[in-house]
C-alpha positions, 0 to 999 in steps of 0.5 A: 765119582767112582761107582764103589764111592757112590754105592758106599756113600748111599749105603751110609746114608740109607742105613744111618739116617734113621738110626740113632748114630748120625748120617751127617757124621758118617758122611763126614767121616767118609770124605775126611778120614778116607780122603774122598773128594765132596760128593757135590750137591746133586748126589746129597739131594739124591741120597736125601730123596731116597731116604725120603722115599724109604720113610714114605713108602714104610709109613704110607698107611700112617700117612694116609690116616693122618691125611684123614685125620686132617680131613676129619679135623677140618669138618670139626670131627678130630681124632688121634690122627688129627692130633698126631698131624698137629703134633708133627707140624708143631715139632717142625716148627723150630726147624723151619724157623731156624734150622734152614736159615742157620744150616750153612753157618752151622756146617761151616763152623762144625763140620770137622772130625773133632766135632763129629768125634765129640758129638758122636760120643757125647750124645751117645752117652746122653741116649744111653743115660735117658734110655736107662733112667727114664721110665716107659709110660707114654705112647705116641697118642699122649704126646702134647703140643708142648711135648712135640714142640720140645722135641722140635727144638731138640731136633735142632742139635742135629744140624751138629754133625755126629749128633744124629737127628734121629739120636737126638729126637728119640732121646727127646722122646725117652725123655718124656717117658715115650715108649722106644718103638714109639719114640722112633716112630715119631722121630721117623714121622718127624724126618718126612718134612725135615728131610723134604725140606733140605731136599727141596731147598738144596734143589732149588739152590741148584736149580738157580745155579744152573747145575741140576741135571739128572745123571745115572750116579743120581738114580743109583744114589736115590735106589740104593739109599731107598733101599738101605733105608727101608731095611734099616727102618724095618729092622730097627723097629723090630729090634726096639719093640723088644730091646733098647738102644744099647747096641747103637750107643756102644757103636757110637762110643767105639766110633767116637773113640776112634775118631778122637784117637785119630784127631788127637793121635 
């Protein structure tokens, strides 16, 4: 793989993983529209580990509080962090039960530019509508178990390239009247078990095939996706603390329109 291709793929993964614009959709576009060869499973794993590292580093304080909350729960002294830990577990159940089983089948039938184009366009409009008409009443501590399970169910839509895991979970959060920054925060915390599961399962598959080799390209992929992911998380949360999702929606509409033109021209 050419170095410039690796750099661009790592930046795409890092920037788009946590923004509501679909990392998988952008990676499909890079391979289909630009005509690049598939980057391979090893690089895919490296890219995911890079973004996993970014969210772990950014939310280390939250994760430490959650860990303490779990301990307090076992001691019979649950607090808000105990509740958040339980909500994250509940929200992960649908992906753990269904997503990894169906992932290969979904990608086989839906991994096309046409699907990416319509998903980018359609889910972008849905995000805008929900963000505009829904009240902003709840914070992350107001999430119930049913709310969390609902977000987890919606997260299954993220296996459609172009839908965006971050986008659909933030849309679900806003539909539950969560503040924008809190919806994004829960989405990013929820990404930790999801991304970790994808990377681990893919890594085990690669190991069983005897192809798991740490290469210089993998190190570059991890490093760049980590740095760009950390920057993307920081900037987006700062933006959502004072503004809305409209810029991301506009970007999705332009990208979706371009891809639809490219497909049907």
